[in-house]
C-alpha positions as a LaTeX table, in Angstrom:
\begin{tabular}{lrrr}
\hline
Residue & $x$ (\AA) & $y$ (\AA) & $z$ (\AA) \\
\hline
Met1 & 0.09 & 58.95 & 39.96 \\
Met2 & 3.69 & 57.91 & 39.50 \\
Lys3 & 3.20 & 54.70 & 41.35 \\
Thr4 & 0.27 & 53.68 & 39.16 \\
Asn5 & 2.35 & 54.51 & 35.95 \\
Trp6 & 5.12 & 52.29 & 37.12 \\
Leu7 & 2.65 & 49.54 & 37.66 \\
Ile8 & 1.22 & 49.66 & 34.03 \\
Val9 & 4.70 & 49.88 & 32.68 \\
Leu10 & 5.48 & 46.70 & 34.75 \\
Leu11 & 2.32 & 44.74 & 33.83 \\
Ile12 & 3.23 & 45.40 & 30.12 \\
Leu13 & 6.77 & 44.10 & 30.44 \\
Leu14 & 5.46 & 40.82 & 32.09 \\
Val15 & 2.92 & 40.39 & 29.38 \\
Val16 & 5.61 & 40.93 & 26.57 \\
Ala17 & 8.10 & 38.71 & 28.46 \\
Cys18 & 5.41 & 35.97 & 28.50 \\
Asp19 & 4.54 & 36.27 & 24.91 \\
Asp20 & 8.19 & 35.82 & 24.00 \\
Glu21 & 8.59 & 32.65 & 26.15 \\
Ala22 & 5.56 & 30.89 & 24.45 \\
Pro23 & 6.51 & 28.36 & 22.24 \\
Thr24 & 5.85 & 29.11 & 18.53 \\
Lys25 & 3.50 & 26.50 & 16.95 \\
Glu26 & 4.90 & 25.22 & 13.61 \\
Pro27 & 2.11 & 24.86 & 10.91 \\
Asp28 & 0.78 & 21.37 & 10.45 \\
Glu29 & 2.49 & 19.93 & 7.47 \\
Pro30 & $-0.20$ & 18.22 & 4.95 \\
Ala31 & $-0.59$ & 14.56 & 5.66 \\
Leu32 & 0.47 & 12.36 & 2.58 \\
Pro33 & $-2.03$ & 10.42 & 0.70 \\
Thr34 & $-2.28$ & 7.17 & 2.32 \\
Ala35 & $-4.04$ & 3.61 & 1.78 \\
Ile36 & $-3.94$ & 0.97 & 4.27 \\
Ala37 & $-4.94$ & $-2.88$ & 4.13 \\
Pro38 & $-5.09$ & $-5.34$ & 7.00 \\
Leu39 & $-4.53$ & $-8.62$ & 5.76 \\
Ser40 & $-7.07$ & $-11.44$ & 6.63 \\
Gly41 & $-7.17$ & $-15.30$ & 5.78 \\
Met42 & $-9.48$ & $-16.32$ & 2.65 \\
Leu43 & $-11.48$ & $-19.55$ & 2.87 \\
Gln44 & $-12.80$ & $-20.48$ & $-0.59$ \\
Asn45 & $-16.67$ & $-21.36$ & $-0.77$ \\
Asn46 & $-18.03$ & $-24.20$ & $-3.26$ \\
Asp47 & $-19.13$ & $-21.18$ & $-5.72$ \\
Gly48 & $-15.75$ & $-19.92$ & $-6.03$ \\
Ser49 & $-16.37$ & $-16.95$ & $-3.97$ \\
Tyr50 & $-14.43$ & $-16.12$ & $-0.47$ \\
Val51 & $-15.03$ & $-15.45$ & 3.23 \\
Leu52 & $-12.47$ & $-13.78$ & 5.20 \\
Asp53 & $-11.66$ & $-15.33$ & 8.51 \\
Thr54 & $-10.26$ & $-13.86$ & 11.61 \\
Asn55 & $-6.62$ & $-14.80$ & 11.31 \\
Asp56 & $-4.31$ & $-11.72$ & 11.11 \\
Phe57 & $-1.69$ & $-12.09$ & 8.33 \\
Gly58 & $-0.31$ & $-8.52$ & 8.43 \\
Ser59 & $-0.85$ & $-5.43$ & 6.61 \\
Ala60 & $-0.02$ & $-3.10$ & 3.73 \\
Val61 & 0.53 & 0.48 & 3.49 \\
Phe62 & 0.76 & 2.40 & 0.50 \\
Ile63 & 1.97 & 6.07 & 0.60 \\
Gln64 & 2.02 & 9.00 & $-2.15$ \\
Lys65 & 5.25 & 10.63 & $-1.91$ \\
Asp66 & 5.60 & 13.45 & $-4.63$ \\
Ser67 & 5.36 & 11.17 & $-8.01$ \\
Phe68 & 5.74 & 7.94 & $-6.68$ \\
Val69 & 4.06 & 5.45 & $-4.15$ \\
Leu70 & 6.00 & 3.63 & $-1.63$ \\
Ala71 & 4.30 & 0.14 & $-0.63$ \\
Ser72 & 5.48 & $-1.51$ & 2.59 \\
Ile73 & 3.72 & $-5.04$ & 3.02 \\
Ser74 & 4.38 & $-6.72$ & 6.39 \\
Leu75 & 3.22 & $-10.53$ & 6.56 \\
Lys76 & 2.86 & $-12.47$ & 9.62 \\
Asn77 & 1.53 & $-15.98$ & 10.66 \\
Phe78 & 2.70 & $-17.61$ & 7.25 \\
Ala79 & 3.98 & $-20.80$ & 7.03 \\
Pro80 & 7.85 & $-20.81$ & 7.89 \\
Asn81 & 10.53 & $-20.46$ & 4.87 \\
Thr82 & 7.99 & $-19.85$ & 2.08 \\
Val83 & 7.66 & $-17.25$ & $-0.55$ \\
His84 & 4.36 & $-16.00$ & $-1.74$ \\
Ala85 & 3.38 & $-13.61$ & $-4.72$ \\
Ile86 & 1.45 & $-10.74$ & $-4.13$ \\
His87 & $-0.97$ & $-9.01$ & $-6.73$ \\
Leu88 & $-3.45$ & $-6.08$ & $-6.64$ \\
His89 & $-6.87$ & $-7.43$ & $-7.88$ \\
Ala90 & $-10.02$ & $-5.50$ & $-9.06$ \\
Gly91 & $-13.17$ & $-6.62$ & $-7.28$ \\
Thr92 & $-13.37$ & $-7.35$ & $-3.55$ \\
Cys93 & $-11.54$ & $-9.80$ & $-1.23$ \\
Glu94 & $-14.83$ & $-11.93$ & $-1.35$ \\
Asn95 & $-14.99$ & $-11.76$ & $-5.06$ \\
Pro96 & $-11.61$ & $-11.07$ & $-6.50$ \\
Gly97 & $-11.75$ & $-9.90$ & $-10.21$ \\
Met98 & $-8.76$ & $-9.90$ & $-12.58$ \\
His99 & $-5.55$ & $-8.32$ & $-11.83$ \\
Trp100 & $-5.58$ & $-4.54$ & $-11.48$ \\
Asn101 & $-4.17$ & $-3.01$ & $-14.65$ \\
Gln102 & $-4.87$ & 0.62 & $-14.58$ \\
Gly103 & $-8.24$ & 0.16 & $-15.82$ \\
Lys104 & $-6.72$ & $-1.36$ & $-19.11$ \\
Asp105 & $-7.66$ & $-5.14$ & $-20.34$ \\
Met106 & $-5.42$ & $-7.92$ & $-19.67$ \\
Ser107 & $-3.94$ & $-7.88$ & $-23.16$ \\
His108 & $-2.17$ & $-4.67$ & $-22.25$ \\
Ser109 & 1.23 & $-5.71$ & $-20.99$ \\
Phe110 & 3.35 & $-3.60$ & $-18.61$ \\
Cys111 & 6.57 & $-5.73$ & $-19.44$ \\
Asn112 & 8.25 & $-3.12$ & $-21.30$ \\
Glu113 & 6.55 & $-0.17$ & $-19.18$ \\
Lys114 & 8.60 & 2.23 & $-17.45$ \\
Ser115 & 8.66 & 2.55 & $-13.50$ \\
Leu116 & 10.70 & 5.47 & $-12.17$ \\
Gly117 & 12.90 & 5.10 & $-15.40$ \\
Ile118 & 13.43 & 1.35 & $-15.03$ \\
Thr119 & 11.66 & $-1.45$ & $-16.89$ \\
Trp120 & 8.74 & $-2.76$ & $-14.84$ \\
Gly121 & 9.51 & $-6.21$ & $-16.25$ \\
Lys122 & 6.10 & $-7.81$ & $-14.97$ \\
Pro123 & 2.91 & $-8.39$ & $-17.13$ \\
Met124 & 0.52 & $-6.43$ & $-15.06$ \\
Ala125 & 0.57 & $-3.07$ & $-13.41$ \\
Gly126 & $-0.81$ & $-4.89$ & $-10.35$ \\
Asp127 & 1.62 & $-7.45$ & $-10.04$ \\
Val128 & 3.52 & $-6.41$ & $-6.88$ \\
Gly129 & 6.09 & $-9.08$ & $-6.44$ \\
Asn130 & 7.22 & $-11.93$ & $-4.20$ \\
Ala131 & 7.67 & $-11.75$ & $-0.43$ \\
Ser132 & 9.82 & $-14.14$ & 1.41 \\
Val133 & 8.76 & $-15.49$ & 4.76 \\
Gly134 & 11.46 & $-16.57$ & 7.28 \\
Tyr135 & 11.58 & $-19.39$ & 10.04 \\
Asp136 & 9.39 & $-17.29$ & 12.25 \\
Gly137 & 6.43 & $-16.83$ & 9.89 \\
Thr138 & 7.18 & $-13.06$ & 9.32 \\
Gly139 & 8.20 & $-11.39$ & 6.05 \\
Ser140 & 8.16 & $-8.19$ & 4.15 \\
Leu141 & 8.39 & $-6.51$ & 0.72 \\
Glu142 & 8.88 & $-2.87$ & 0.11 \\
Ile143 & 8.41 & $-1.27$ & $-3.50$ \\
Lys144 & 8.16 & 2.00 & $-5.08$ \\
Thr145 & 6.77 & 2.95 & $-8.49$ \\
Asp146 & 5.00 & 5.78 & $-10.23$ \\
Leu147 & 2.76 & 3.17 & $-11.85$ \\
Trp148 & 0.52 & 3.64 & $-8.86$ \\
Glu149 & $-1.09$ & 6.57 & $-7.25$ \\
Val150 & $-3.08$ & 6.94 & $-4.18$ \\
Gly151 & $-6.14$ & 9.03 & $-3.63$ \\
Thr152 & $-6.03$ & 11.09 & $-7.16$ \\
Gly153 & $-9.04$ & 9.05 & $-8.96$ \\
Ser154 & $-6.87$ & 8.60 & $-11.84$ \\
Glu155 & $-6.61$ & 5.26 & $-13.58$ \\
Lys156 & $-3.43$ & 4.82 & $-11.70$ \\
Asp157 & $-5.10$ & 4.97 & $-8.17$ \\
Ile158 & $-4.95$ & 1.81 & $-6.54$ \\
Thr159 & $-7.44$ & 2.88 & $-3.67$ \\
Gly160 & $-10.20$ & 0.41 & $-3.44$ \\
Ala161 & $-8.30$ & $-2.48$ & $-5.10$ \\
Val162 & $-7.58$ & $-5.64$ & $-3.18$ \\
Leu163 & $-4.05$ & $-6.90$ & $-2.09$ \\
Val164 & $-4.08$ & $-10.72$ & $-2.43$ \\
Ile165 & $-1.44$ & $-12.91$ & $-1.14$ \\
His166 & $-0.94$ & $-16.20$ & $-2.85$ \\
Glu167 & 0.08 & $-19.33$ & $-1.66$ \\
Thr168 & 3.39 & $-19.77$ & $-3.75$ \\
Phe169 & 5.57 & $-17.51$ & $-5.44$ \\
Glu170 & 5.59 & $-16.71$ & $-9.29$ \\
Asp171 & 8.08 & $-16.15$ & $-12.07$ \\
Phe172 & 7.14 & $-12.65$ & $-13.23$ \\
Thr173 & 10.02 & $-12.27$ & $-15.46$ \\
Thr174 & 9.48 & $-15.46$ & $-17.50$ \\
Glu175 & 5.73 & $-14.50$ & $-18.24$ \\
Cys176 & 7.38 & $-11.40$ & $-19.93$ \\
Asp177 & 9.57 & $-13.58$ & $-22.19$ \\
Pro178 & 7.75 & $-13.83$ & $-25.58$ \\
Asn179 & 8.57 & $-17.16$ & $-25.90$ \\
His180 & 6.98 & $-18.22$ & $-22.95$ \\
Gly181 & 3.93 & $-20.51$ & $-23.37$ \\
Ala182 & 0.58 & $-20.13$ & $-21.75$ \\
His183 & 0.22 & $-21.77$ & $-18.37$ \\
Pro184 & $-2.77$ & $-21.95$ & $-16.03$ \\
His185 & $-2.83$ & $-19.43$ & $-13.22$ \\
Asp186 & $-4.00$ & $-21.59$ & $-10.33$ \\
Asn187 & $-1.87$ & $-19.94$ & $-7.29$ \\
Ala188 & $-4.33$ & $-20.17$ & $-4.57$ \\
Lys189 & $-5.40$ & $-17.18$ & $-2.85$ \\
Ile190 & $-4.46$ & $-17.52$ & 0.93 \\
Ala191 & $-5.00$ & $-13.91$ & 2.49 \\
Cys192 & $-6.50$ & $-10.43$ & 1.44 \\
Gly193 & $-7.09$ & $-6.75$ & 2.28 \\
Thr194 & $-8.78$ & $-3.79$ & 0.71 \\
Leu195 & $-6.84$ & $-0.69$ & 0.24 \\
Ser196 & $-8.68$ & 1.85 & 2.03 \\
Pro197 & $-7.78$ & 5.61 & 2.52 \\
Val198 & $-6.59$ & 6.88 & 5.69 \\
Thr199 & $-9.01$ & 9.53 & 7.05 \\
Gln200 & $-7.05$ & 12.55 & 8.33 \\
\hline
\end{tabular}
């Protein structure tokens, strides 16, 4: 009987020791809302619409972090030593619409709106900026702003918008000058990607 009791005690001690050695699993942290856009080349049809080709021009990642969005845009396979304007557009890559502007019409200027407490200084909420490409055909642009959101469904949500890379750079600041006259916006579209939510 004593032998049996000792065996039971020994088994209990072994089980407790094994439980102590088992790694404690940390609860999974919730994933941050994210939208991504692989960038493909754009070929314009005679009717003004576009077809996406198989050329890989990089990608863009937009991540919601607390009260702001961090956008990281990586470009590749571009002509070396060039600068390209980047916009968010409504519509699709095949039929890009007007600049994305938080659902507001194009008469609503964001020149004096605040982004993280600093003047945005660009006409539209979807005016991302200019990205420089180096001698190797690659470039990048990183920007953070609270004028955008990811996955919220609000008017600030950029999910579903298209990111368009234009042929040349643009002077966004000059366009905010009230004395600046109208000029044609004929900067060719050369690459595009749709911002799609990342499913967890």
